[in-house]
C-alpha positions in Angstrom: 74.8 87.8 104.0 76.3 84.2 103.4 77.5 82.4 100.4 77.7 78.8 101.6 80.5 79.0 104.4 81.5 82.6 103.5 80.2 85.3 105.5 80.1 88.1 102.8 78.6 90.9 104.9 78.3 91.1 108.7 76.1 93.3 110.9 76.5 96.2 108.6 75.0 99.6 109.7 75.4 103.0 107.8 74.0 106.4 108.8 74.4 108.8 105.7 72.8 112.3 105.9 70.9 113.7 102.9 73.0 115.5 100.3 76.0 113.3 101.4 78.4 111.6 99.0 79.4 108.2 100.8 82.3 106.3 99.3 82.3 102.4 100.3 85.8 101.0 99.6 87.5 97.8 100.3 89.3 94.9 98.5 87.8 92.5 96.2 85.5 90.2 98.0 84.9 92.7 100.8 81.2 92.5 100.5 80.6 95.9 98.8 78.5 94.6 95.8 76.6 92.3 98.1 75.6 95.1 100.2 74.5 97.1 97.2 72.4 94.3 95.8 70.5 93.8 99.0 69.9 97.5 99.4 68.6 97.5 95.8 66.1 94.9 96.6 67.9 92.5 94.2 69.0 90.2 96.7 67.6 88.9 100.1 69.8 88.6 103.2 70.5 85.2 104.4 69.2 86.1 107.8 68.6 89.3 109.9 66.5 92.5 109.0 67.5 95.3 106.7 65.9 98.8 107.1 66.6 101.4 104.3 65.3 105.0 104.8 62.9 103.9 107.5 61.5 101.0 105.3 61.6 97.4 106.2 63.2 96.0 102.7 61.1 92.9 102.9 57.8 94.4 103.5 58.0 97.9 101.7 60.1 96.9 98.7 58.1 98.9 96.4 58.4 102.1 98.7 62.2 101.3 98.6 62.4 101.2 94.7 60.6 104.5 94.3 63.2 106.4 96.1 66.1 104.5 95.1 68.3 104.7 92.0 70.8 101.7 91.5 73.6 101.7 89.1 75.4 98.3 88.9 78.8 97.8 88.1 79.4 97.0 84.2 75.7 97.4 83.4 74.6 96.8 79.8 72.2 98.6 77.7 70.2 97.0 75.0 72.1 97.0 71.5 69.1 97.5 69.3 67.4 100.8 70.4 68.3 104.4 70.7 69.6 106.2 73.5 66.5 108.3 74.3 64.5 104.9 73.8 66.4 103.4 76.5 65.7 106.2 78.9 62.0 106.3 77.8 61.6 102.7 78.8 62.8 103.2 82.3 60.9 106.6 82.5 57.5 104.6 81.7 58.5 101.9 84.2 58.6 104.4 86.9 55.4 105.9 86.0 56.2 109.3 84.3 53.6 110.6 82.0 54.4 111.1 78.3 55.0 114.9 78.4 57.2 114.6 81.6 59.3 111.8 80.2 60.4 113.8 77.1 61.6 116.6 79.3 63.2 114.4 81.9 65.1 112.3 79.3 66.5 115.7 78.0 67.6 116.8 81.7 69.3 113.5 82.2 71.1 113.3 79.0 72.4 117.0 79.7 73.4 116.0 83.1 75.7 113.1 81.8 76.8 115.2 78.8 75.1 112.7 76.2 72.7 115.1 74.7 74.3 115.0 71.3 73.9 111.0 71.4 70.1 110.9 72.1 69.5 109.4 68.6 72.6 107.1 68.7 71.9 103.4 68.8 73.1 102.0 72.2 75.2 99.5 70.6 77.7 102.0 68.9 78.4 103.7 72.3 81.9 103.4 73.7 82.2 101.9 77.2 82.5 105.1 79.1 79.5 106.4 77.1 77.4 103.3 78.0 78.3 104.1 81.7 77.1 107.6 81.6 73.8 106.3 79.9 73.1 103.8 82.7 73.9 106.7 85.0 71.2 109.0 83.4 68.8 106.0 83.6 69.5 105.9 87.4 68.7 109.5 87.6 65.4 109.3 85.6 62.9 109.2 88.5 64.7 111.7 90.7 65.7 109.1 93.4 66.2 110.6 96.9 69.1 107.9 97.4 71.6 106.8 94.7 73.6 103.3 95.0 76.5 103.4 92.4 78.9 100.4 92.0 82.0 101.4 90.3 80.1 104.3 88.5 83.5 105.4 86.7 84.6 102.2 85.4 85.4 102.6 81.8 85.3 106.4 81.6 88.0 108.4 80.1 89.5 111.4 82.5 87.1 113.9 81.3 84.2 111.8 81.7 85.4 111.0 85.5 85.6 114.8 85.8 82.2 115.3 84.5 80.8 112.4 86.7 82.2 114.1 89.8 80.5 117.3 88.9 77.2 115.6 88.2 77.3 113.9 91.6 78.1 116.9 93.5 75.3 118.7 91.9 72.9 116.3 92.8 74.2 116.2 96.4 73.6 119.9 96.6 70.2 119.3 95.8 69.7 116.9 98.7 70.3 113.5 96.9 72.1 111.0 99.1 74.8 109.2 97.2 76.6 105.8 98.1 79.4 104.8 95.7 82.1 102.3 95.4 85.2 102.3 93.4 88.5 100.7 93.0 90.3 104.0 92.2 90.3 105.1 95.8 92.0 108.4 95.4 89.3 109.5 92.8 86.6 108.3 95.4 88.3 110.4 98.1 88.1 113.3 95.8 84.4 112.9 95.0 83.0 111.9 98.6 82.3 113.7 101.7 82.7 110.7 103.8 84.5 107.1 103.4 83.8 103.7 104.9 86.2 100.9 104.5 84.7 97.6 104.4 87.1 94.1 104.8 85.6 90.8 105.2 82.2 92.0 105.3 82.5 94.4 108.2 82.8 98.1 108.4 86.1 98.6 110.0 86.3 102.5 109.7 84.0 105.2 108.7 84.1 109.1 108.8 85.5 112.0 106.8 88.6 111.7 104.6 90.4 113.5 107.3 89.0 111.7 110.0 89.6 108.3 108.6 93.3 109.2 108.1 93.7 110.6 111.7 91.8 107.5 112.9 94.5 105.2 111.3 97.3 107.4 112.1 96.5 107.4 115.8 97.7 111.0 116.1 101.0 110.2 114.5 101.8 112.6 111.3 104.3 111.9 108.6 106.3 115.1 108.0 108.5 115.9 105.0 110.9 118.7 104.8 113.3 119.8 102.1 116.3 121.9 102.8 118.4 124.2 100.6 121.7 122.6 100.7 123.5 119.5 101.8 124.9 121.3 105.1 121.4 121.8 106.3 120.6 118.2 105.7 123.3 117.2 108.6 122.2 120.3 110.7 118.5 119.2 110.4 119.4 115.5 111.2 121.3 116.5 114.2 118.2 118.8 115.5 115.7 116.3 114.9 117.2 113.2 116.4 116.0 112.4 119.8 113.7 115.3 119.7 110.5 114.2 121.6 107.7 113.0 119.2 110.0 112.5 116.4 110.5 109.0 115.2 111.6 106.9 112.2 113.7 109.6 110.5 114.8 108.9 106.7 116.8 110.9 104.6 117.1 111.1 100.8 119.2 113.9 99.2 117.9 117.2 100.4 114.7 115.6 101.9 114.0 114.3 105.3 110.9 112.3 106.3 109.9 111.4 109.9 106.9 110.7 112.0 105.8 113.3 114.3 103.3 112.7 117.3 100.8 115.5 117.9 98.9 118.2 116.0 99.3 121.3 114.0 100.8 123.0 117.2 103.5 120.6 117.4 104.3 121.0 113.6 104.4 124.7 114.1 106.8 124.6 116.9 109.1 122.0 115.0 109.4 124.4 112.2 110.2 127.4 114.4 112.9 125.5 116.0 114.5 124.6 112.6 114.4 128.2 111.6 116.0 129.1 114.9 118.8 126.6 114.5 119.5 128.4 111.0 118.4 125.6 109.0 117.2 126.9 105.4 113.9 124.9 105.2 112.7 125.2 101.4 109.6 123.1 102.0 107.7 121.9 105.0 104.5 119.7 104.8 102.7 116.9 106.2 102.5 113.9 103.9 99.2 112.3 103.9 99.0 108.5 103.3 97.2 107.7 99.7 94.0 105.8 100.2 95.5 102.8 98.6 97.9 102.9 101.5 95.4 103.1 103.8 93.2 100.3 102.5 96.2 98.0 102.4 97.0 98.9 106.1 93.5 98.2 107.1 93.1 95.0 105.3 96.4 93.7 106.8 95.3 94.6 110.3 91.9 93.0 109.7 93.6 89.8 108.6 95.6 89.5 111.6 
């Protein structure tokens, strides 16, 4: 996908199983929205072919639209109609019969916790409520695949929790969900798998644990907290020069260092500290935040 001389999306291929929630993350300009718009049949690729659930997007556009639900970022809702009328409009467009539309509208409103707003005029809804209404619209025809561009944008914390619960429920029923968000820690909590897109290329993909492991290259960051100052010096002496231990840092009663190896090496290290008589109050692996992961991958891709 090109914009003039800018290559926005480059040879992207995603294999996502039914019932999976896949998070696509990346810095601004990475190509996430362009990818979503192409998959939603709203934009044609500059060149090449795009296949979606076995359908050629160019030849089977109508088939793709029947199985797809697309929620764009900052999607508006008509200001002068009521909430149920907005959903009824889309239900009719998808060919739902009158009796089915009524029950389906109620189901979708309940799913996004807007049942008490069914007769409210759309223009009076808050930003977060509008997002939830657009999500209900996206659900109306029971899509097999949902593409959600920044679905939590504008939602308050309680609405974000409700969104996660809704998406997990849909995934349990077999719906495949692909979502993007700029709040990466939130996306990690919601998704079963993650992909990081940088300059139009998918640079890493897998479960949250796999992404962290691939980026860490087998090195883990360990944090320990000891009981007293005297144990800081004893722990420092024990750890210094120990095979697999590097980049030792100290702060008050806490020590942080890189450790090469897996859980066995961690267990052996903890046992060694105890044998040395060091009073360890806390011993844990510190996982990099997904914001840190994104920054690291973006910097490496730019080199």
